[in-house]
Structure formats: C-alpha cells, structure tokens
N, C-alpha and C positions, 0 to 999 in steps of 0.2 A: 162823662166829663170830657171836655175838649182838649185838643192837643195844642200846646203853645208853639208859636213860630218864633224862632230866634234868628237874627241876622248872622251872616257869616262872620262879620266883624266881632259880634258879641261872643260867638263860639270860639273864635281864635283867641280873644282876650281871656276867656274863661280857661282855655287850655293852657295859655301862658301862665296864668295865675296858679293853676293847679301844679304845673311843672316847676314853678319857681319857689315854691314853699314846701316846708316839711309837713304841712298840715295834710290830713286825709282828704281824699276826694269828697267824702261825705260832708266834711266840715266846710270845704270850699263851696260845694253845691248848695248847702243850707244857707250860707251867707249870701250867695247870688240869687237864691230863690228859684233854683232849677232842680229838676229831678236828678238824683244821684246817678241813676243808670244812664241818663242822657249825657251827663258830663263824662262819665266813664267811656261811653261810646265815642264822644268827640275826641277824648285823649287817645284812644286806640286808633281812631282814624288818622289822627295827626301823626302818630308814631309810624303807621303803615305807609304814609305818604312820603 
C-alpha cells in the first residue's frame, strides 16, 4: 500500500480543526480521510513547535 503525500497547508488545517473541536482525533481523521496516527503525529509536531 502506498503512502499518501499531504501538503503542509492541509496538515496545518487538519491540526487546527483537531484543536478547535471537542471531537476525537479519530473522528476528525475519519472525516478528512487521513490515517488517525498521521493526524496524531501532525498534532504532536505542532504542539512541540
């Protein structure tokens, strides 16, 4: 299975959405069509930055 490539803008928008809602990361990831672990990594990276 291939690895999807997402733009930095998409990742930033996904992190903002995950941070701005009370929904779980799993729920947000499912709606965006991305892997839950990927979104979780993006959120952690944004928090560390």
